[in-house]
KEDREN-141354 format. One record per residue: residue number from 1; residue in three letters; x, y, z of N, C-alpha, C in turn. Coordinates in pm, 1 decimal. Example, Ala and Ser with C-alpha at 12.3 -4.5 7.8 and 13.67 -1.06 7.14 Angstrom:
// KEDREN-141354
<atom num="1" residuo="ALA" n_px="1319.0" n_py="-569.0" n_pz="780.0" ca_px="1230.0" ca_py="-450.0" ca_pz="780.0" c_px="1320.0" c_py="-330.0" c_pz="780.0"/>
<atom num="2" residuo="SER" n_px="1285.0" n_py="-225.0" n_pz="708.0" ca_px="1367.0" ca_py="-106.0" ca_pz="714.0" c_px="1290.0" c_py="3.0" c_pz="787.0"/>
This chain:
// KEDREN-141354
<atom num="1" residuo="MET" n_px="-944.0" n_py="543.3" n_pz="-514.8" ca_px="-970.0" ca_py="422.3" ca_pz="-591.0" c_px="-1109.7" c_py="371.9" c_pz="-555.7"/>
<atom num="2" residuo="THR" n_px="-1183.9" n_py="331.3" n_pz="-656.2" ca_px="-1319.1" ca_py="281.4" ca_pz="-631.7" c_px="-1314.7" c_py="135.8" c_pz="-587.4"/>
<atom num="3" residuo="ASP" n_px="-1422.0" n_py="91.8" n_pz="-525.4" ca_px="-1428.4" ca_py="-48.0" ca_pz="-484.1" c_px="-1428.8" c_py="-140.9" c_pz="-605.5"/>
<atom num="4" residuo="ARG" n_px="-1485.6" n_py="-96.1" n_pz="-717.4" ca_px="-1485.0" ca_py="-177.1" ca_pz="-840.1" c_px="-1341.3" c_py="-194.0" c_pz="-891.7"/>
<atom num="5" residuo="GLU" n_px="-1260.1" n_py="-90.1" n_pz="-882.3" ca_px="-1120.0" ca_py="-100.4" ca_pz="-923.8" c_px="-1043.9" c_py="-196.5" c_pz="-831.6"/>
<atom num="6" residuo="GLU" n_px="-1071.9" n_py="-190.8" n_pz="-702.6" ca_px="-1010.9" ca_py="-285.4" ca_pz="-608.0" c_px="-1049.2" c_py="-428.3" c_pz="-645.2"/>
<atom num="7" residuo="LEU" n_px="-1175.8" n_py="-447.9" n_pz="-676.5" ca_px="-1225.1" ca_py="-579.6" ca_pz="-717.2" c_px="-1147.7" c_py="-629.9" c_pz="-838.6"/>
<atom num="8" residuo="GLU" n_px="-1132.1" n_py="-545.2" n_pz="-938.4" ca_px="-1064.3" ca_py="-586.6" ca_pz="-1060.6" c_px="-917.0" c_py="-617.6" c_pz="-1036.9"/>
<atom num="9" residuo="ILE" n_px="-850.1" n_py="-540.3" n_pz="-952.9" ca_px="-709.6" ca_py="-568.4" ca_pz="-919.8" c_px="-698.7" c_py="-703.7" c_pz="-850.0"/>
<atom num="10" residuo="ALA" n_px="-788.5" n_py="-730.1" n_pz="-756.5" ca_px="-786.9" ca_py="-858.9" ca_pz="-684.9" c_px="-810.1" c_py="-974.5" c_pz="-781.0"/>
<atom num="11" residuo="VAL" n_px="-908.0" n_py="-960.3" n_pz="-868.9" ca_px="-938.7" ca_py="-1067.2" ca_pz="-965.0" c_px="-820.2" c_py="-1091.3" c_pz="-1058.7"/>
<atom num="12" residuo="LYS" n_px="-759.3" n_py="-984.6" n_pz="-1108.8" ca_px="-642.3" ca_py="-999.3" ca_pz="-1196.8" c_px="-527.7" c_py="-1069.5" c_pz="-1124.3"/>
<atom num="13" residuo="ALA" n_px="-506.0" n_py="-1035.1" n_pz="-998.1" ca_px="-399.8" ca_py="-1098.8" ca_pz="-920.5" c_px="-427.1" c_py="-1248.1" c_pz="-904.1"/>
<atom num="14" residuo="LEU" n_px="-549.4" n_py="-1283.0" n_pz="-872.6" ca_px="-586.8" ca_py="-1424.3" ca_pz="-858.5" c_px="-569.2" c_py="-1497.9" c_pz="-990.3"/>
<atom num="15" residuo="ASP" n_px="-615.1" n_py="-1436.1" n_pz="-1098.1" ca_px="-606.2" ca_py="-1497.4" ca_pz="-1230.2" c_px="-460.1" c_py="-1517.1" c_pz="-1271.0"/>
<atom num="16" residuo="SER" n_px="-374.3" n_py="-1421.4" n_pz="-1237.7" ca_px="-233.1" ca_py="-1430.3" ca_pz="-1277.7" c_px="-161.7" c_py="-1546.3" c_pz="-1209.7"/>
<atom num="17" residuo="LYS" n_px="-213.0" n_py="-1588.9" n_pz="-1095.1" ca_px="-152.6" ca_py="-1700.7" ca_pz="-1021.1" c_px="-233.1" c_py="-1830.1" c_pz="-1035.5"/>
<atom num="18" residuo="LYS" n_px="-317.3" n_py="-1833.3" n_pz="-1138.9" ca_px="-391.4" ca_py="-1956.5" ca_pz="-1176.1" c_px="-495.7" c_py="-2000.9" c_pz="-1073.9"/>
<atom num="19" residuo="ALA" n_px="-561.2" n_py="-1904.5" n_pz="-1008.4" ca_px="-674.0" ca_py="-1939.9" ca_pz="-921.8" c_px="-781.7" c_py="-2004.6" c_pz="-1007.4"/>
<atom num="20" residuo="GLU" n_px="-859.7" n_py="-2090.4" n_pz="-947.4" ca_px="-967.1" ca_py="-2158.8" ca_pz="-1019.3" c_px="-1102.5" c_py="-2105.9" c_pz="-974.6"/>
<atom num="21" residuo="ASN" n_px="-1196.6" n_py="-2109.0" n_pz="-1067.5" ca_px="-1336.9" ca_py="-2077.7" ca_pz="-1037.7" c_px="-1352.1" c_py="-1945.2" c_pz="-962.5"/>
<atom num="22" residuo="ILE" n_px="-1294.6" n_py="-1839.4" n_pz="-1019.0" ca_px="-1304.0" ca_py="-1707.4" ca_pz="-956.9" c_px="-1445.8" c_py="-1653.5" c_pz="-976.7"/>
<atom num="23" residuo="THR" n_px="-1506.9" n_py="-1612.3" n_pz="-867.4" ca_px="-1642.4" ca_py="-1558.1" ca_pz="-869.3" c_px="-1643.1" c_py="-1425.1" c_pz="-795.6"/>
<atom num="24" residuo="ALA" n_px="-1716.0" n_py="-1329.1" n_pz="-850.5" ca_px="-1732.6" ca_py="-1200.2" ca_pz="-782.4" c_px="-1881.9" c_py="-1176.6" c_pz="-763.1"/>
<atom num="25" residuo="LEU" n_px="-1918.5" n_py="-1141.4" n_pz="-641.5" ca_px="-2058.2" ca_py="-1116.0" ca_pz="-607.9" c_px="-2073.3" c_py="-975.6" c_pz="-552.4"/>
<atom num="26" residuo="LYS" n_px="-2172.4" n_py="-904.2" n_pz="-602.0" ca_px="-2206.1" ca_py="-773.6" ca_pz="-545.6" c_px="-2306.2" c_py="-799.2" c_pz="-434.5"/>
<atom num="27" residuo="ILE" n_px="-2266.7" n_py="-766.3" n_pz="-310.7" ca_px="-2351.6" ca_py="-796.4" ca_pz="-195.3" c_px="-2388.4" c_py="-671.6" c_pz="-116.7"/>
<atom num="28" residuo="GLY" n_px="-2346.7" n_py="-555.9" n_pz="-165.7" ca_px="-2367.5" ca_py="-430.1" ca_pz="-93.6" c_px="-2512.2" c_py="-397.2" c_pz="-64.4"/>
<atom num="29" residuo="ASP" n_px="-2604.4" n_py="-444.6" n_pz="-148.1" ca_px="-2746.4" ca_py="-420.7" ca_pz="-124.7" c_px="-2805.2" c_py="-515.9" c_pz="-20.6"/>
<atom num="30" residuo="LEU" n_px="-2727.7" n_py="-618.2" n_pz="16.7" ca_px="-2776.5" ca_py="-721.0" ca_pz="108.6" c_px="-2721.0" c_py="-709.0" c_pz="250.2"/>
<atom num="31" residuo="THR" n_px="-2606.4" n_py="-641.4" n_pz="263.5" ca_px="-2537.0" ca_py="-640.0" ca_pz="391.7" c_px="-2447.1" c_py="-517.0" c_pz="402.3"/>
<atom num="32" residuo="VAL" n_px="-2406.9" n_py="-488.0" n_pz="524.2" ca_px="-2310.1" ca_py="-380.8" ca_pz="546.4" c_px="-2167.5" c_py="-435.5" c_pz="556.2"/>
<atom num="33" residuo="LEU" n_px="-2150.4" n_py="-566.1" n_pz="541.4" ca_px="-2019.1" ca_py="-629.0" ca_pz="553.1" c_px="-1921.4" c_py="-580.6" c_pz="447.4"/>
<atom num="34" residuo="ALA" n_px="-1969.5" n_py="-565.7" n_pz="324.9" ca_px="-1884.1" ca_py="-526.4" ca_pz="212.2" c_px="-1973.6" c_py="-497.1" c_pz="93.2"/>
<atom num="35" residuo="ASN" n_px="-1915.0" n_py="-440.3" n_pz="-10.5" ca_px="-1988.0" ca_py="-422.6" ca_pz="-135.5" c_px="-1970.4" c_py="-542.8" c_pz="-227.5"/>
<atom num="36" residuo="TYR" n_px="-1851.8" n_py="-605.4" n_pz="-220.1" ca_px="-1821.6" ca_py="-719.3" ca_pz="-307.2" c_px="-1753.4" c_py="-830.2" c_pz="-229.7"/>
<atom num="37" residuo="PHE" n_px="-1784.2" n_py="-952.4" n_pz="-267.7" ca_px="-1708.3" ca_py="-1069.8" ca_pz="-227.2" c_px="-1640.7" c_py="-1122.9" c_pz="-351.7"/>
<atom num="38" residuo="VAL" n_px="-1513.9" n_py="-1158.6" n_pz="-341.2" ca_px="-1443.9" ca_py="-1231.7" ca_pz="-445.1" c_px="-1412.5" c_py="-1367.1" c_pz="-385.0"/>
<atom num="39" residuo="ILE" n_px="-1446.1" n_py="-1472.4" n_pz="-456.7" ca_px="-1427.0" ca_py="-1608.8" ca_pz="-407.5" c_px="-1345.3" c_py="-1684.3" c_pz="-511.9"/>
<atom num="40" residuo="ALA" n_px="-1240.7" n_py="-1753.0" n_pz="-466.4" ca_px="-1155.4" ca_py="-1827.2" ca_pz="-559.0" c_px="-1108.0" c_py="-1956.3" c_pz="-493.8"/>
<atom num="41" residuo="SER" n_px="-1075.5" n_py="-2052.9" n_pz="-578.9" ca_px="-1024.8" ca_py="-2181.8" ca_pz="-531.4" c_px="-878.2" c_py="-2198.7" c_pz="-567.0"/>
<atom num="42" residuo="ALA" n_px="-810.6" n_py="-2275.3" n_pz="-482.3" ca_px="-670.5" ca_py="-2310.5" ca_pz="-504.1" c_px="-658.5" c_py="-2462.2" c_pz="-499.8"/>
<atom num="43" residuo="THR" n_px="-556.9" n_py="-2513.8" n_pz="-566.4" ca_px="-539.9" ca_py="-2659.0" ca_pz="-572.9" c_px="-465.5" c_py="-2715.5" c_pz="-452.1"/>
<atom num="44" residuo="SER" n_px="-406.0" n_py="-2626.8" n_pz="-369.6" ca_px="-331.3" ca_py="-2673.1" ca_pz="-252.7" c_px="-324.2" c_py="-2560.9" c_pz="-149.8"/>
<atom num="45" residuo="THR" n_px="-283.8" n_py="-2594.9" n_pz="-28.9" ca_px="-267.6" ca_py="-2492.3" ca_pz="73.6" c_px="-153.7" c_py="-2397.3" c_pz="37.2"/>
<atom num="46" residuo="THR" n_px="-53.9" n_py="-2447.8" n_pz="-32.4" ca_px="55.6" ca_py="-2362.1" ca_pz="-77.3" c_px="3.8" c_py="-2257.7" c_pz="-175.3"/>
<atom num="47" residuo="GLN" n_px="-84.0" n_py="-2299.2" n_pz="-265.3" ca_px="-140.0" ca_py="-2204.9" ca_pz="-361.8" c_px="-234.4" c_py="-2106.2" c_pz="-293.6"/>
<atom num="48" residuo="VAL" n_px="-306.8" n_py="-2149.0" n_pz="-191.1" ca_px="-392.9" ca_py="-2055.9" ca_pz="-116.4" c_px="-308.3" c_py="-1938.6" c_pz="-67.7"/>
<atom num="49" residuo="LYS" n_px="-194.2" n_py="-1968.4" n_pz="-6.6" ca_px="-105.1" ca_py="-1863.8" ca_pz="45.1" c_px="-48.9" c_py="-1778.4" c_pz="-68.5"/>
<atom num="50" residuo="ALA" n_px="-8.9" n_py="-1841.1" n_pz="-177.2" ca_px="47.1" ca_py="-1766.6" ca_pz="-290.9" c_px="-57.1" c_py="-1672.1" c_pz="-350.9"/>
<atom num="51" residuo="LEU" n_px="-180.9" n_py="-1717.2" n_pz="-360.5" ca_px="-288.0" ca_py="-1632.6" ca_pz="-413.4" c_px="-313.3" c_py="-1513.4" c_pz="-321.1"/>
<atom num="52" residuo="ALA" n_px="-318.2" n_py="-1540.1" n_pz="-191.1" ca_px="-339.1" ca_py="-1431.5" ca_pz="-94.8" c_px="-225.4" c_py="-1330.7" c_pz="-103.0"/>
<atom num="53" residuo="ASP" n_px="-103.2" n_py="-1379.7" n_pz="-113.4" ca_px="12.2" ca_py="-1289.9" ca_pz="-124.8" c_px="2.9" c_py="-1204.4" c_pz="-250.7"/>
<atom num="54" residuo="ALA" n_px="-41.3" n_py="-1264.2" n_pz="-360.8" ca_px="-53.1" ca_py="-1190.4" ca_pz="-486.9" c_px="-158.4" c_py="-1080.3" c_pz="-477.3"/>
<atom num="55" residuo="VAL" n_px="-271.7" n_py="-1112.0" n_pz="-416.5" ca_px="-376.9" ca_py="-1010.3" ca_pz="-399.2" c_px="-324.0" c_py="-897.1" c_pz="-311.6"/>
<atom num="56" residuo="GLU" n_px="-264.0" n_py="-933.5" n_pz="-199.1" ca_px="-213.6" ca_py="-832.4" ca_pz="-106.8" c_px="-107.9" c_py="-744.3" c_pz="-174.6"/>
<atom num="57" residuo="TYR" n_px="-15.6" n_py="-804.0" n_pz="-247.2" ca_px="90.1" ca_py="-729.5" ca_pz="-314.3" c_px="32.2" c_py="-633.6" c_pz="-418.4"/>
<atom num="58" residuo="ASN" n_px="-55.1" n_py="-684.1" n_pz="-503.2" ca_px="-109.0" ca_py="-601.0" ca_pz="-611.1" c_px="-194.7" c_py="-486.2" c_pz="-559.2"/>
<atom num="59" residuo="LEU" n_px="-274.1" n_py="-511.3" n_pz="-457.8" ca_px="-353.3" ca_py="-401.7" ca_pz="-402.0" c_px="-264.7" c_py="-302.7" c_pz="-327.0"/>
<atom num="60" residuo="GLU" n_px="-161.2" n_py="-352.4" n_pz="-260.8" ca_px="-69.1" ca_py="-261.5" ca_pz="-192.6" c_px="2.9" c_py="-171.8" c_pz="-294.3"/>
<atom num="61" residuo="GLN" n_px="37.4" n_py="-227.2" n_pz="-409.9" ca_px="100.7" ca_py="-147.3" ca_pz="-515.8" c_px="7.3" c_py="-36.2" c_pz="-563.7"/>
<atom num="62" residuo="ALA" n_px="-122.5" n_py="-58.6" n_pz="-550.9" ca_px="-223.0" ca_py="41.4" ca_pz="-589.6" c_px="-257.7" c_py="133.4" c_pz="-472.8"/>
<atom num="63" residuo="GLY" n_px="-188.4" n_py="115.3" n_pz="-359.4" ca_px="-209.4" ca_py="202.4" ca_pz="-244.8" c_px="-319.3" c_py="159.2" c_pz="-149.6"/>
<atom num="64" residuo="VAL" n_px="-360.2" n_py="31.9" n_pz="-158.6" ca_px="-469.4" ca_py="-17.8" ca_pz="-75.0" c_px="-415.7" c_py="-126.0" c_pz="18.3"/>
<atom num="65" residuo="LYS" n_px="-437.5" n_py="-106.5" n_pz="147.2" ca_px="-392.4" ca_py="-204.3" ca_pz="247.3" c_px="-514.4" c_py="-273.5" c_pz="307.9"/>
<atom num="66" residuo="PRO" n_px="-500.3" n_py="-400.2" n_pz="343.7" ca_px="-614.4" ca_py="-471.2" ca_pz="402.9" c_px="-643.7" c_py="-422.5" c_pz="544.1"/>
<atom num="67" residuo="LYS" n_px="-772.0" n_py="-424.9" n_pz="578.5" ca_px="-812.0" ca_py="-397.9" ca_pz="717.5" c_px="-767.8" c_py="-515.2" c_pz="804.2"/>
<atom num="68" residuo="SER" n_px="-785.3" n_py="-636.7" n_pz="750.7" ca_px="-740.3" ca_py="-756.4" ca_pz="822.3" c_px="-720.9" c_py="-871.5" c_pz="725.2"/>
<atom num="69" residuo="ILE" n_px="-641.0" n_py="-967.3" n_pz="769.7" ca_px="-619.2" ca_py="-1091.9" ca_pz="696.2" c_px="-634.4" c_py="-1204.3" c_pz="796.6"/>
<atom num="70" residuo="GLU" n_px="-720.7" n_py="-1299.2" n_pz="765.2" ca_px="-747.3" ca_py="-1411.1" ca_pz="856.7" c_px="-720.4" c_py="-1543.7" c_pz="786.6"/>
<atom num="71" residuo="GLY" n_px="-683.3" n_py="-1644.2" n_pz="863.9" ca_px="-670.0" ca_py="-1779.7" ca_pz="812.6" c_px="-533.1" c_py="-1816.6" c_pz="760.5"/>
<atom num="72" residuo="VAL" n_px="-436.0" n_py="-1729.1" n_pz="776.2" ca_px="-303.2" ca_py="-1756.5" ca_pz="722.0" c_px="-245.1" c_py="-1883.5" c_pz="782.7"/>
<atom num="73" residuo="GLN" n_px="-272.8" n_py="-1908.3" n_pz="908.9" ca_px="-218.1" ca_py="-2027.4" ca_pz="974.8" c_px="-279.6" c_py="-2157.2" c_pz="921.9"/>
<atom num="74" residuo="SER" n_px="-410.0" n_py="-2158.0" n_pz="898.5" ca_px="-475.2" ca_py="-2281.7" ca_pz="853.2" c_px="-447.0" c_py="-2308.3" c_pz="706.2"/>
<atom num="75" residuo="ARG" n_px="-443.5" n_py="-2202.6" n_pz="627.6" ca_px="-415.1" ca_py="-2208.3" ca_pz="484.2" c_px="-519.8" c_py="-2283.4" c_pz="402.9"/>
<atom num="76" residuo="ASN" n_px="-629.0" n_py="-2326.0" n_pz="462.8" ca_px="-738.9" ca_py="-2385.0" ca_pz="386.3" c_px="-833.7" c_py="-2277.3" c_pz="336.0"/>
<atom num="77" residuo="TRP" n_px="-834.4" n_py="-2164.0" n_pz="406.2" ca_px="-922.0" ca_py="-2053.5" ca_pz="370.2" c_px="-858.7" c_py="-1926.1" c_pz="423.7"/>
<atom num="78" residuo="ILE" n_px="-816.3" n_py="-1839.7" n_pz="335.4" ca_px="-762.4" ca_py="-1709.6" ca_pz="375.2" c_px="-860.8" c_py="-1602.3" c_pz="330.7"/>
<atom num="79" residuo="VAL" n_px="-889.5" n_py="-1510.3" n_pz="421.9" ca_px="-981.3" ca_py="-1400.1" ca_pz="394.2" c_px="-903.6" c_py="-1269.7" c_pz="405.0"/>
<atom num="80" residuo="LEU" n_px="-908.2" n_py="-1191.3" n_pz="298.9" ca_px="-846.5" ca_py="-1059.5" ca_pz="296.7" c_px="-959.1" c_py="-957.4" c_pz="294.6"/>
<atom num="81" residuo="ASP" n_px="-968.0" n_py="-876.8" n_pz="399.7" ca_px="-1076.7" ca_py="-780.7" ca_pz="414.2" c_px="-1026.3" c_py="-641.2" c_pz="379.7"/>
<atom num="82" residuo="TYR" n_px="-1075.6" n_py="-589.4" n_pz="268.2" ca_px="-1041.7" ca_py="-454.3" ca_pz="224.4" c_px="-1160.2" c_py="-359.5" c_pz="244.7"/>
<atom num="83" residuo="ILE" n_px="-1244.0" n_py="-389.0" n_pz="338.8" ca_px="-1363.6" ca_py="-314.7" ca_pz="379.0" c_px="-1473.2" c_py="-323.6" c_pz="273.1"/>
<atom num="84" residuo="ASP" n_px="-1452.6" n_py="-264.7" n_pz="155.0" ca_px="-1555.1" ca_py="-271.5" ca_pz="50.1" c_px="-1545.9" c_py="-399.1" c_pz="-33.1"/>
<atom num="85" residuo="VAL" n_px="-1426.8" n_py="-458.1" n_pz="-35.9" ca_px="-1403.3" ca_py="-582.0" ca_pz="-110.5" c_px="-1342.8" c_py="-683.3" c_pz="-14.6"/>
<atom num="86" residuo="VAL" n_px="-1405.1" n_py="-799.4" n_pz="-5.2" ca_px="-1353.5" ca_py="-907.7" ca_pz="78.6" c_px="-1319.4" c_py="-1024.4" c_pz="-12.9"/>
<atom num="87" residuo="VAL" n_px="-1193.9" n_py="-1069.3" n_pz="-5.5" ca_px="-1145.3" ca_py="-1176.6" ca_pz="-91.9" c_px="-1133.6" c_py="-1304.7" c_pz="-10.5"/>
<atom num="88" residuo="HIS" n_px="-1201.6" n_py="-1409.9" n_pz="-57.0" ca_px="-1200.1" ca_py="-1541.4" ca_pz="7.6" c_px="-1124.3" c_py="-1637.0" c_pz="-84.3"/>
<atom num="89" residuo="ILE" n_px="-1020.3" n_py="-1699.5" n_pz="-33.4" ca_px="-943.0" ca_py="-1795.9" ca_pz="-111.5" c_px="-947.0" c_py="-1929.2" c_pz="-36.6"/>
<atom num="90" residuo="PHE" n_px="-999.7" n_py="-2030.3" n_pz="-105.0" ca_px="-1023.2" ca_py="-2161.3" ca_pz="-43.1" c_px="-947.2" c_py="-2272.8" c_pz="-113.1"/>
<atom num="91" residuo="THR" n_px="-919.4" n_py="-2379.4" n_pz="-39.1" ca_px="-893.0" ca_py="-2506.7" ca_pz="-104.9" c_px="-1028.0" c_py="-2554.8" c_pz="-157.1"/>
<atom num="92" residuo="ASP" n_px="-1026.8" n_py="-2646.8" n_pz="-252.6" ca_px="-1153.9" ca_py="-2696.7" ca_pz="-307.4" c_px="-1244.1" c_py="-2753.8" c_pz="-198.1"/>
<atom num="93" residuo="GLU" n_px="-1184.0" n_py="-2828.3" n_pz="-105.2" ca_px="-1262.5" ca_py="-2892.4" ca_pz="0.0" c_px="-1328.3" c_py="-2788.9" c_pz="91.5"/>
<atom num="94" residuo="ALA" n_px="-1253.6" n_py="-2687.0" n_pz="129.2" ca_px="-1308.7" ca_py="-2583.0" ca_pz="216.4" c_px="-1418.1" c_py="-2504.4" c_pz="144.6"/>
<atom num="95" residuo="ARG" n_px="-1398.9" n_py="-2477.8" n_pz="16.9" ca_px="-1500.4" ca_py="-2403.4" ca_pz="-58.7" c_px="-1629.8" c_py="-2483.5" c_pz="-66.5"/>
<atom num="96" residuo="GLU" n_px="-1617.0" n_py="-2611.7" n_pz="-89.8" ca_px="-1734.9" ca_py="-2698.2" ca_pz="-94.7" c_px="-1804.3" c_py="-2702.1" c_pz="41.3"/>
<atom num="97" residuo="PHE" n_px="-1727.0" n_py="-2706.0" n_pz="148.3" ca_px="-1783.5" ca_py="-2713.0" ca_pz="283.0" c_px="-1859.5" c_py="-2585.2" c_pz="319.1"/>
<atom num="98" residuo="TYR" n_px="-1799.8" n_py="-2469.2" n_pz="294.3" ca_px="-1861.0" ca_py="-2342.8" ca_pz="336.9" c_px="-1966.3" c_py="-2289.3" c_pz="240.3"/>
<atom num="99" residuo="GLN" n_px="-1956.0" n_py="-2321.2" n_pz="114.2" ca_px="-2056.5" ca_py="-2285.7" ca_pz="13.4" c_px="-2101.0" c_py="-2139.5" c_pz="20.8"/>
<atom num="100" residuo="LEU" n_px="-2005.3" n_py="-2048.2" n_pz="16.9" ca_px="-2038.6" ca_py="-1905.5" ca_pz="24.7" c_px="-2129.4" c_py="-1860.3" c_pz="-88.9"/>
<atom num="101" residuo="GLU" n_px="-2109.2" n_py="-1915.6" n_pz="-208.1" ca_px="-2197.0" ca_py="-1877.2" ca_pz="-319.6" c_px="-2342.1" c_py="-1911.9" c_pz="-289.2"/>
<atom num="102" residuo="HIS" n_px="-2362.7" n_py="-2021.7" n_pz="-221.1" ca_px="-2499.2" ca_py="-2060.9" ca_pz="-183.1" c_px="-2553.2" c_py="-1967.4" c_pz="-74.5"/>
<atom num="103" residuo="LEU" n_px="-2470.1" n_py="-1937.5" n_pz="25.8" ca_px="-2513.1" ca_py="-1848.5" ca_pz="134.4" c_px="-2546.1" c_py="-1708.6" c_pz="84.0"/>
<atom num="104" residuo="TRP" n_px="-2474.0" n_py="-1663.1" n_pz="-17.7" ca_px="-2494.2" ca_py="-1529.5" ca_pz="-73.1" c_px="-2558.2" c_py="-1536.4" c_pz="-211.9"/>
<atom num="105" residuo="ALA" n_px="-2644.3" n_py="-1633.1" n_pz="-232.9" ca_px="-2708.0" ca_py="-1654.6" ca_pz="-363.5" c_px="-2790.5" c_py="-1535.0" c_pz="-410.0"/>
<atom num="106" residuo="ASP" n_px="-2835.5" n_py="-1451.9" n_pz="-318.5" ca_px="-2911.6" ca_py="-1332.6" ca_pz="-356.7" c_px="-2821.3" c_py="-1220.5" c_pz="-407.1"/>
<atom num="107" residuo="GLY" n_px="-2691.5" n_py="-1237.1" n_pz="-393.8" ca_px="-2597.7" ca_py="-1137.4" ca_pz="-445.0" c_px="-2594.1" c_py="-1141.5" c_pz="-597.2"/>
<atom num="108" residuo="GLU" n_px="-2558.1" n_py="-1028.7" n_pz="-655.4" ca_px="-2550.9" ca_py="-1018.1" ca_pz="-801.3" c_px="-2414.6" c_py="-1067.0" c_pz="-848.8"/>
<atom num="109" residuo="LYS" n_px="-2415.5" n_py="-1166.9" n_pz="-936.9" ca_px="-2289.3" ca_py="-1217.7" ca_pz="-991.4" c_px="-2234.8" c_py="-1114.5" c_pz="-1090.1"/>
<atom num="110" residuo="ILE" n_px="-2107.8" n_py="-1080.1" n_pz="-1071.1" ca_px="-2042.7" ca_py="-979.1" ca_pz="-1153.3" c_px="-1965.0" c_py="-1048.3" c_pz="-1265.5"/>
<atom num="111" residuo="ASP" n_px="-1980.7" n_py="-996.5" n_pz="-1386.8" ca_px="-1906.2" ca_py="-1048.8" ca_pz="-1501.4" c_px="-1761.9" c_py="-998.8" c_pz="-1492.6"/>
<atom num="112" residuo="ILE" n_px="-1669.0" n_py="-1090.3" n_pz="-1471.1" ca_px="-1527.8" ca_py="-1053.4" ca_pz="-1458.2" c_px="-1447.1" c_py="-1101.4" c_pz="-1578.7"/>
<atom num="113" residuo="SER" n_px="-1514.5" n_py="-1145.1" n_pz="-1683.8" ca_px="-1445.0" ca_py="-1200.3" ca_pz="-1798.8" c_px="-1351.8" c_py="-1100.4" c_pz="-1867.5"/>
<atom num="114" residuo="SER" n_px="-1377.4" n_py="-971.4" n_pz="-1851.0" ca_px="-1292.0" ca_py="-872.0" ca_pz="-1914.5" c_px="-1157.2" c_py="-856.7" c_pz="-1844.7"/>
<atom num="115" residuo="VAL" n_px="-1143.3" n_py="-909.4" n_pz="-1723.8" ca_px="-1015.9" ca_py="-898.8" ca_pz="-1650.3" c_px="-950.9" c_py="-1033.5" c_pz="-1621.9"/>
<atom num="116" residuo="THR" n_px="-1006.5" n_py="-1140.4" n_pz="-1677.7" ca_px="-946.8" ca_py="-1272.8" ca_pz="-1660.1" c_px="-909.1" c_py="-1328.6" c_pz="-1797.1"/>
<atom num="117" residuo="THR" n_px="-816.9" n_py="-1423.8" n_pz="-1796.0" ca_px="-780.1" ca_py="-1488.8" ca_pz="-1920.7" c_px="-880.6" c_py="-1600.5" c_pz="-1948.5"/>
<atom num="118" residuo="PRO" n_px="-915.6" n_py="-1615.7" n_pz="-2075.5" ca_px="-1015.9" ca_py="-1719.5" ca_pz="-2110.3" c_px="-966.5" c_py="-1861.2" c_pz="-2086.3"/>
């Protein structure tokens, strides 16, 4: 499975559970951390967990397991690391505080409209 396919599965999973403001950034040319970051917002800590569970389930169904999952206890920000694709799920407040899109502004924004509902 390609990293782009992993990205699309993660985005579809987030979209299916009503994640807000889903953003995908190609960062592979900027860092060795990953090829893509997926960033999404949730309206509550309960939704943060539900979104993370959906991503994990859908990628596992495709045969992909995370290298690590962090933040499950705090539930304000859960990070699922799939090596080439890293998924960040935030509450609105945590997303505003950490401003990952600003930190990775040199990354290429990926058009994900073909895999999300309008």
